[in-house]
C-alpha positions in Angstrom: 89.8 86.1 103.8 91.7 88.8 102.0 94.6 90.6 103.8 95.1 94.3 102.9 98.1 96.4 103.9 97.5 100.1 104.0 100.0 102.9 104.2 100.4 104.4 107.7 98.4 107.5 107.1 95.4 105.5 105.9 95.7 103.1 108.8 95.5 106.1 111.1 92.4 107.5 109.2 90.7 104.1 109.4 91.8 103.6 113.0 93.3 100.2 112.4 96.6 98.6 113.4 98.5 96.3 111.1 96.7 94.4 108.3 93.0 94.7 107.5 91.3 91.4 107.0 88.2 91.3 104.8 85.8 88.6 103.9 85.0 88.7 100.2 82.5 86.6 98.3 83.0 86.0 94.6 85.9 87.0 92.4 88.8 88.7 94.0 89.7 91.7 91.9 91.1 95.2 92.7 87.5 96.6 92.4 86.0 94.0 94.7 88.7 94.3 97.3 88.4 98.1 97.3 84.6 98.0 97.3 84.6 95.8 100.5 87.4 97.9 102.1 85.5 101.2 101.5 82.2 99.5 102.7 83.8 98.5 106.1 85.9 101.7 106.4 83.8 104.5 104.8 86.4 107.1 105.9 88.7 105.7 103.2 86.3 106.6 100.4 87.9 109.1 98.1 91.4 108.5 99.5 92.3 105.5 97.3 89.9 106.0 94.4 88.1 109.0 93.1 84.6 109.4 94.6 82.8 109.6 91.2 84.9 107.7 88.7 86.3 105.1 91.1 89.7 105.5 89.2 92.8 104.9 91.3 94.3 108.1 92.6 97.5 109.1 90.8 99.8 108.7 93.8 98.5 105.3 94.9 99.9 102.0 93.7 98.6 98.4 94.2 100.9 95.4 94.7 100.0 91.7 94.7 102.7 89.0 95.1 105.4 91.6 94.8 104.1 92.7 91.4 102.8 96.2 90.6 99.2 95.6 89.5 98.2 99.3 89.5 97.8 99.5 85.7 95.9 96.2 85.4 92.1 96.5 84.7 90.2 96.9 88.0 88.2 93.7 87.2 91.2 91.5 86.4 91.5 88.6 88.9 94.2 89.0 91.6 96.6 86.1 92.1 95.4 83.0 93.9 97.8 83.7 96.8 96.1 87.0 97.4 92.6 85.5 97.0 93.4 82.8 99.6 95.0 85.2 102.1 98.5 83.6 101.7 99.8 87.0 100.5 98.5 90.5 101.2 97.2 93.0 98.8 99.3 96.1 99.3 98.1 99.7 98.8 101.1 101.9 98.7 101.5 105.7 98.5 103.8 106.5 95.6 106.6 109.0 96.1 107.4 111.7 93.6 110.2 114.2 93.7 112.8 115.9 91.8 
């Protein structure tokens, strides 16, 4: 089971409270986690990744085991602690300003 933490506005959109728990078969990568997340919560499609290219949206960051994995390849394996559910996969809205 994979644990995913969404930012507040995406939890509201998906109508969930707290963490999202997903069952995932096979390798645990950013792509596989987001594919399963969007399958179970289709209202999130296009909010985290582009509809067509499936590229991460510019103002969204991914964290695993307190490390920013946003720039890692989408098919790179996530840490074992995330794959086993010991640690959550965090999706965070980045903040920009001047």
